[in-house]
N, C-alpha and C positions, 0 to 999 in steps of 0.2 A: 589733517589739521596740524598746525605747528605746535610744538611742545613748549610748555612754560619752562623758563630757565631761572634757577635760583642760585644764590651764593651760600656756600656751606663752610668755607674756610678762608682765613685771612692771615697774611704774613707780611711783615714790613721790616726794612732796614733803612733808617733815615737819620738825618742830622739831629732829630729830636728823640732818638731812641731806637734800639735794634730789635724791638718787638712791638706788637700792636698796642698792648696795654700801656707801655711807657710813652710811645708816640702819641697816642690819643690823650693821655693825661696831660702831657706837656702842651699839646696843640690846643686843648680846650682851656688850659690855664693861661694861654696867650704868651707862652714862652718862646723866645727866639733861639733858633739853632745856628745862627750865623756868627762866625768868629773869624779871627785871622787864620789864613792858610799857613800851616807850619810844616807841611810835607815837602815843600819846595821853597827855594829862595825867590821871593817875589820883589826883591829890591828894585830891579830894573823894569818892573811892570807898573802901570798906573793903578792896577787893582791888586789889593792884598787880602781880600776877604772872600769867604765862600761858605756854603753849607756843607761842612765836612762831616762824614760819618766817623764817630769816635768809638773806640773800644770794641770794634767788630773783630771777632776771632773766628776765622774760617775753619779752624780745626775743631770747632764745636759741631760742624756739619760734615766735614770731609777730612781724611787723614792728611798729614803734613806733605807727603810725597805728591799726592794728587793735587793738593792746593797749589803747589809750586807750578803745576802745569795748567793753571786756570788764571785767566785775567781777573782783575779785581771786579769788573762788572759781572762776570759769571759767578764769582764767589758770592757777591751780594744776591744774585738771582737764586742761587742754590739755598742760601740762608733763608730767604723769604719763602721760597717754595716748600722747603722742609717744614717751616713753621705752619704754613697754610695747610699742608697735608695732615700734620699732627693735629691741628686745630679742628679739621674737618672729620677726623676719624676714618677717612677713606683708606681702604686697603687695596693696593693694586696687586692682583694675583694673576697667574697664568690664564685663569678662566676669564677675567674681565679686562686684561691688559690691552686688547685690541679696541676696546671701547673707551679708553682713557687717553686723551691727547694732551699736547703741550703747545702753548702759543705765547712765548715770551719775546717781547721786542726790545730793541735798543736803538737809540738814535745814532750813536757813534760807534758802539762796540768796543773792541779791545784796544783802545788807543794807548794804554800803558804799555802793552806788549809791543805794539808797533814801534813806538818811540824808543823803548829800551833796546830793541833789536836793531833798529836803524843806527843807533849810536854804536852798538857793538860792531856792526858792519863797517862803519867809517873808521873806528878806532882800532879794531882788531882783525878785520878781514872777514870774508864770507864764510870761512870754515867754522867760525865761532858763533854764527847765528844759530839760534835754537831750532831744532827740527820741528818743534811744536809751534813755531811762530804763527803759521797760517791757521791751524785749528784753535789757537788761543785768541786770535784777534777778530775772526769773522763774526759778524753780528748775530748770526743764527745759532752760534755755538751754545748759548745759554739754554735755548730750547733743546738742542741736541744732548747736552750734558744732563739736563734734568730728566729727559726721556731715558737715557742710559742708566742713570743712577736709580730711578724708581721703576724701571721696566715698563714704562708707558708706551704702548705700541700703536696707539690711535693716531688721528690726524696730528701732524707736527709741522709747525710753520713759525714764521717770524714777521713782525711788522717793523719796517724801518721808515718812519715818517716824521723824523725830527721830534718836535715836542708834542706831536699828536700820537706818538707811537703806542704808549701804554693804553690809551683809550681805544685805539684801533684794534689792538691785540685782544682786549676784553670784548669789544663789540663783535669782532670776527669770530672769536671763540664761542660766544653766545649763539651766533647764527649757525655754527657747525652743530651745536646741540639741538637747536630749534628744528633744523631740517632732518635730524635723526642720524647724522653721520658719526656721532659719539654720544656717550651718556655723561661723561665728565671731561672737563678741560682744566688744566693748570694754566692760568693766564695772567699776564701783567707786563711790567716793564722793568728794566734795570739799566743803570748808567753809572759810570765812574770815569768822568772826563775832566776832572780838575788836574790838568797837566799843563806844562808850559806852552805848548803849541796852541791848545784850545783857549787858554787864558789870554794869550797874545792876540789870537784871532778875534775873539769876542771883544776884547778891549779896543783893538784898532777899528772895529766896526762901530764903536761908540755905543755898544749895547748894554754895558755893565754899569752898575752904580759905582760912584767914586767916593762914597762915604766911608773911607777906610778908617777914619778916626772914631767912628761910632757904628761898628758892625751890626749890632742888634737892631738898630733903627734904619738900616740901609734899604731894606726891602719894604716898600710902602705903596702897595697897589692902590690905585684910584685917588691917592693923595695928590694935591696940587703940586707938591714939591718932590715928586718921584723923579729919579734921574737914571733909571735903568734897572735891569734885573741883577740878581746875585746868583752866580753859578753854584750848583749843588749836586750831590750824588746820592745814590741809594737804590732801593728796589721795593716794589709793591706787587704782591702776587695774590690772586684769589683763586679759590676752587669753585668752579661753576658745575652745576649738575642739572639734568632734567628733573623736574619736580617729582616725577614718578620714581626715578632712581633714588633720589634723596629720601623720599617718604618710605620706600621699601626697606631702606637700611636704618631708618629712624634717626636720620641726621638732624642736627640743629640747623635751622634755616635763618640766615641773617637778613636777607632781602631778596627781592626779585628783580631781574633785569628785564624790563618790558619794552625798551626801545633803543634804537641805534641809528644814528644818522651820520653821513659823511659827505664832504664836498671838496672842491678845489677852487681857490681864488682866481686862478688863471690870470695873475696880475704881476707879481714880482717875487724874486727869490727870497727876500727877507721881509719886506714891508707888507703889512696887511692891506687888503683891498680897501680903498678910501671910504667906502660907504658901509663897510662891515657886511657886505652882501653874502660872501662865502660862509662866514660864521653864522649868519642868520639862516641861511639855507640848511646848514647841518642841523641846527636846532629844530627847524621846522620839520625836516625829514625824520628826526628822532621822535618828535612828538606825534607825527603822523604814524610812524611805525608802532608806537606805543598804544595807539588807538584812544588817545585822551585829548582833552581840550587844553589849550595853553593855560586857562584859568585853574586847571587841576594841579599845576606845578606850584609847590610851596617854597622851594629853595634851589638856588644854583650855586654849585661849587665852581667858581669862575676860573678861567685860565689865569687871569689877573697877574701878569708878570711883573708889574711895576715899571713898565715902559710907557713913554708918553703916548705914542700912537696906539699901542696894543690895548691899553686899558680904556682909552677913549672910544675906540671902535668896537670893543666888546660891549661897552655900554650902549652904543648906538644899535648894535645888532640885537641886544636883549629888548630894547624898546621897539625895534622893528617887529620882532616876533610876538611880543606880549602886549603891546599897546599900553593901555592904562594899567593893566595888571602888573606891568613891570615895576610900578611904584609900590605894589603890595608884596612883591617878592622879597625874600631875604637873599642877598648875594654876598658871598665872602670868598677870600683868597687865602688858601693854605700857604701860598708862596711867601706871604708876608712873614711867615715864621720859619719855613724850611728852605726858602730860596727856590730856584728853578732847577729841578732835577732832570730836566730835558726829557729823554725817552722814558724815564721812570715816573714822570709826573702823573700821567694818567692812571697808573696802577696805584700809586700812593694816595692820590686824591679820590680814587674810587673807594678805597678803604675808609677814608675820612667821611665820605658821603654815606657809606653804608652804616657807619657808626652813628652818624647824625640821625638817620632814619630809625635806628635801633633805640637810641637814647633820647630822641627829641631834644638834642642839644647841638646848637650850631656853633662851630668854631668861629672866632672873630677874624676880622682883618685888622691886624695890629699896625701901629705906626700911622694910623689915619688921624691926622691932626688938622690939616687945612683942606677944606672942601674944594673940589675943582668944579666950577660951574658946568663943565662938559661931562662930568661924571656925577650924576645927581640921583643915584639910586640908593637903596638901603644896603650898605656894605657891612653891616653888623660891626660897627667900629669898636676895636680895642678890647671888648669883653665878650665872652661866649654868651649865648642867649638860649634860654629854655623856651621852646616853641614846638607846637605840634607840626611835624614834618611827615607827610605821607608819600609825597612824590618829589623827587629831586633830579636835577640834571647835573652832569659833570662835563665841563667843556675843556677841550684841548685843541690848540691851534699851533701849527708848526711851520718852520721855514719851508719854502716851496709852495706855500698856499694850501697846506693840508689841514683840513678841519675835521674833527671827530667829536661826537657827543653821544653819551649814553644816558638813558633814563632809568633810574632805580626807584623801586617802590617798596614800602613796607610789605612784608609778606603776610598774606591772608590765605587761608586754605581754599576758599572759593574765589575765583577771579571775579573782578567787578567790571 
């Protein structure tokens, strides 16, 4: 019999705050974390705004010398993982180390390091390139560094599935515990890709919002006047455990992971499949894996990026899966406030969904002003809502047609 998987720790680094409490408080207050990008000169770019992490001090988690040998995305991952472990009270010892694993994903990895060292190569020659460039930039290094830092010797891997990364990481990690290959997993996503190359690429792909004059209102999922997503950065990490392990050590349990679904659009490198078929399949698979009926779902933390096609087709997919129940569901997008954190999105949004279950408080979709006839669900517009939420989905869909969905449930001692 497969084992129940529960969440016992949370850690976050986001444009709305560098810990879970601050992030959640700002999220439910409907505050925007979008601002002008000031870490680089954006004068020659059509886009000047992003979801920038402010006041993050890596030396709170690692010493200065070590921090200099870590890309920004890894620093974020370590910060979030450290918070999550402290929050969980989990102690990794030589006796249990082989039963504790790490599964941290990143869509892009160490792009800061790659670009900095490429400039050094061009300007100063090959002898001045850092010997740490490869282990700093590879996408799996956050998982590796966290394993080394905390002595976790169990299953160790990385998801790299664009914007579905964080959700794939959590879903895969839950399945590792479910099948008995580990007792605990440190899982989530991290991203730090607000750099000139990525900003230029996304801008030229016409994917980003151009509301430079009004950053806080730029990300507007499901609104008729949405004009693209807002790039953002951060990390979200959770501690997953088998229920037996968590109970044995008297851990506080935040929620239960009861389902996981994944699919591929098999359609286009960036555009979603025109009927939302892939997204719908992932939601159906997750619900089937959870052993529940669609009508049991109370809330969906939507992918909701604020792009024309993406929001419309996620709405279509939800209606395909839930039928008439789609109109009774609450659906909201955290990206309206934090922007799109790419590979970190699934981790950060899982934390928001877990807090929703815990507090029966649904974060809003802010900047929802003009209804779109093709997006006609209840998107919890502009203000958080108190409502009983027992079962929730968190959706993530990425370039390449990658779709990932997890089902989270209020924890109860006896399964239902």
